[in-house]
DOVO-180496 format. One line per 3 residues: their letters; for each residue x, y, z of N, C-alpha, C. Coordinates in steps of 0.2 Angstrom, whole numbers, plus 5000, padded with zeros to 4 digits. Layout:
! residues N
A	X Y Z X Y Z X Y Z | ...
END
This chain:
! residues 126
MSD	6254 5681 4753 6258 5675 4752 6265 5677 4753 | 6269 5672 4757 6276 5674 4758 6280 5673 4752 | 6286 5675 4753 6291 5674 4748 6294 5667 4747
QPV	6292 5663 4752 6295 5656 4752 6291 5652 4747 | 6294 5647 4744 6290 5642 4740 6285 5639 4743 | 6279 5639 4740 6273 5635 4743 6270 5631 4738
LVM	6266 5626 4740 6262 5622 4735 6255 5623 4737 | 6251 5625 4731 6244 5626 4732 6241 5621 4727 | 6236 5617 4730 6233 5612 4727 6225 5613 4726
FDG	6223 5613 4720 6216 5614 4718 6213 5607 4716 | 6210 5603 4720 6208 5596 4719 6201 5595 4716 | 6200 5592 4711 6193 5590 4709 6190 5595 4704
LDE	6194 5598 4700 6191 5603 4695 6185 5600 4691 | 6185 5593 4690 6180 5590 4686 6173 5589 4690 | 6174 5590 4696 6168 5590 4700 6164 5596 4700
VFD	6166 5601 4697 6162 5607 4696 6158 5606 4690 | 6152 5604 4690 6148 5602 4684 6146 5608 4680 | 6144 5614 4683 6142 5620 4680 6147 5623 4676
RPT	6147 5623 4669 6153 5625 4665 6154 5632 4666 | 6150 5637 4666 6152 5644 4668 6155 5645 4675 | 6153 5641 4680 6157 5641 4686 6164 5638 4685
QSA	6164 5632 4682 6171 5629 4681 6175 5634 4677 | 6173 5637 4672 6177 5642 4668 6179 5648 4673 | 6175 5650 4677 6177 5656 4682 6182 5653 4686
IID	6182 5647 4689 6187 5645 4693 6193 5644 4690 | 6193 5642 4684 6199 5641 4680 6203 5648 4679 | 6199 5653 4677 6201 5660 4677 6205 5662 4683
DII	6201 5660 4689 6204 5662 4696 6211 5659 4697 | 6211 5652 4695 6217 5648 4696 6223 5651 4692 | 6221 5653 4686 6227 5655 4682 6229 5662 4684
RFA	6224 5666 4686 6226 5673 4689 6230 5672 4695 | 6228 5667 4700 6232 5666 4706 6239 5664 4704 | 6240 5659 4699 6247 5657 4697 6251 5663 4695
QQY	6248 5667 4691 6251 5673 4688 6253 5678 4694 | 6249 5679 4698 6250 5684 4704 6255 5681 4709 | 6256 5674 4710 6261 5671 4714 6265 5667 4710
PQA	6270 5669 4706 6274 5665 4702 6278 5660 4706 | 6280 5662 4713 6284 5658 4717 6280 5651 4719 | 6274 5651 4719 6270 5646 4721 6269 5640 4716
RVV	6270 5634 4718 6269 5629 4714 6261 5627 4714 | 6258 5627 4708 6251 5626 4708 6249 5620 4705 | 6245 5615 4708 6243 5609 4706 6236 5609 4705
VTS	6233 5607 4699 6226 5606 4698 6224 5599 4696 | 6220 5596 4700 6218 5589 4698 6211 5589 4695 | 6211 5584 4691 6204 5583 4687 6205 5576 4684
RII	6199 5573 4683 6198 5568 4678 6199 5570 4671 | 6202 5566 4667 6203 5568 4660 6197 5571 4657 | 6191 5567 4658 6185 5569 4654 6182 5575 4657
GYN	6184 5578 4663 6180 5583 4666 6182 5590 4665 | 6187 5591 4660 6189 5598 4659 6193 5599 4652 | 6194 5605 4650 6197 5606 4644 6204 5609 4645
PER	6209 5605 4644 6216 5607 4646 6219 5612 4642 | 6216 5614 4637 6219 5620 4633 6220 5626 4636 | 6215 5628 4640 6216 5635 4644 6222 5634 4649
FRH	6223 5629 4652 6229 5628 4656 6235 5628 4652 | 6235 5625 4647 6241 5625 4642 6243 5632 4640 | 6238 5636 4638 6240 5642 4636 6242 5647 4642
ADF	6241 5645 4648 6244 5648 4654 6250 5645 4656 | 6253 5641 4652 6260 5638 4654 6259 5633 4659 | 6254 5630 4660 6253 5624 4665 6255 5618 4661
RQF	6258 5613 4665 6260 5607 4662 6255 5601 4664 | 6253 5597 4659 6248 5591 4661 6252 5585 4662 | 6250 5581 4667 6252 5575 4669 6247 5570 4669
TIQ	6247 5564 4667 6242 5559 4668 6245 5553 4672 | 6241 5551 4677 6243 5546 4682 6242 5539 4678 | 6247 5536 4677 6246 5529 4673 6244 5524 4678
PLD	6240 5519 4675 6238 5513 4679 6243 5509 4682 | 6242 5507 4688 6246 5502 4691 6247 5495 4688 | 6253 5492 4687 6253 5486 4685 6252 5481 4691
ETE	6252 5474 4689 6251 5469 4695 6256 5470 4700 | 6262 5471 4699 6268 5471 4704 6266 5478 4708 | 6265 5483 4705 6264 5489 4708 6257 5489 4713
IHE	6252 5485 4711 6246 5484 4715 6248 5480 4721 | 6252 5475 4720 6254 5471 4726 6259 5475 4731 | 6263 5479 4728 6267 5483 4732 6263 5489 4736
FID	6258 5491 4733 6254 5496 4736 6250 5493 4741 | 6247 5487 4740 6243 5484 4746 6248 5483 4752 | 6254 5480 4750 6258 5479 4756 6260 5485 4760
RWY	6262 5490 4756 6264 5496 4760 6258 5499 4763 | 6252 5499 4760 6246 5502 4763 6244 5499 4770 | 6244 5492 4770 6243 5489 4776 6248 5489 4781
DLA	6254 5490 4779 6260 5491 4784 6259 5497 4787 | 6257 5502 4784 6256 5509 4787 6250 5510 4791 | 6244 5507 4788 6238 5508 4791 6237 5503 4797
MGA	6240 5498 4797 6239 5493 4802 6245 5491 4807 | 6251 5494 4805 6256 5493 4810 6258 5486 4811 | 6258 5484 4818 6259 5477 4820 6253 5473 4821
DSD	6247 5475 4819 6241 5471 4819 6242 5464 4816 | 6240 5459 4820 6241 5452 4818 6236 5450 4812 | 6231 5454 4811 6226 5453 4806 6229 5455 4799
KVR	6234 5459 4799 6237 5463 4793 6238 5458 4787 | 6242 5453 4788 6244 5448 4783 6238 5445 4780 | 6233 5443 4784 6227 5440 4781 6223 5445 4777
LKE	6222 5451 4779 6219 5456 4775 6222 5457 4769 | 6229 5458 4769 6233 5459 4763 6231 5453 4757 | 6232 5447 4760 6231 5442 4755 6224 5441 4753
RLK	6219 5443 4757 6212 5443 4755 6211 5447 4749 | 6214 5453 4750 6213 5458 4745 6216 5456 4738 | 6222 5454 4739 6226 5452 4733 6222 5446 4729
EAI	6220 5441 4733 6216 5436 4730 6209 5438 4727 | 6206 5443 4730 6200 5445 4727 6201 5449 4720 | 6207 5452 4720 6209 5456 4714 6211 5450 4708
AQS	6215 5445 4710 6217 5440 4706 6211 5436 4703 | 6206 5435 4707 6200 5431 4705 6195 5435 4700 | 6195 5441 4700 6190 5445 4697 6193 5450 4692
KAI	6191 5449 4685 6194 5454 4680 6191 5461 4681 | 6184 5461 4684 6181 5468 4685 6185 5471 4691 | 6187 5468 4696 6191 5471 4701 6198 5473 4699
QNL	6201 5469 4695 6207 5470 4692 6207 5477 4688 | 6202 5478 4685 6201 5484 4681 6200 5490 4685 | 6198 5489 4691 6197 5495 4696 6204 5496 4700
ADN	6207 5490 4701 6213 5491 4706 6219 5494 4703 | 6219 5495 4696 6225 5499 4693 6224 5506 4694 | 6219 5509 4698 6218 5516 4699 6220 5517 4707
PLL	6225 5521 4708 6227 5521 4715 6222 5523 4720 | 6217 5528 4718 6212 5530 4722 6207 5524 4724 | 6205 5521 4718 6200 5515 4719 6204 5510 4723
LTM	6210 5508 4722 6214 5503 4726 6214 5505 4734 | 6215 5511 4735 6215 5514 4742 6208 5512 4745 | 6202 5514 4741 6196 5513 4744 6195 5505 4745
MAI	6197 5501 4740 6197 5494 4741 6200 5492 4748 | 6206 5494 4749 6210 5493 4755 6206 5495 4761 | 6203 5501 4761 6199 5503 4767 6193 5499 4768
LNR	6189 5497 4763 6183 5493 4764 6185 5486 4766 | 6191 5484 4764 6193 5477 4766 6195 5476 4773 | 6196 5482 4777 6197 5481 4784 6191 5479 4787
END
């Protein structure tokens, strides 16, 4: 690894269901971070999928993605469609259709506050 600052991401730790395997991966990640202190190491996981204590003892910091509020959901939808569809004339209709679906269903609202699930909704809405 170079002496330049780098970002290394380990995504989906909670998706390793076998606890001994997950534990070994955590050990490897911690060793990696200690061996390359100039690297920024990011590990992602659902809250329920891992024990954060081992990372805390290795001086990792924990952050939790907060749910989006209604304004943020609308901004996300607007920006997502602007980037994904550019000048497509159907863009405005699709934005409004997704916003309306979210407004009309409490179940969909409960999912839309998660950025990953909201992205999936936008993709499926195309």
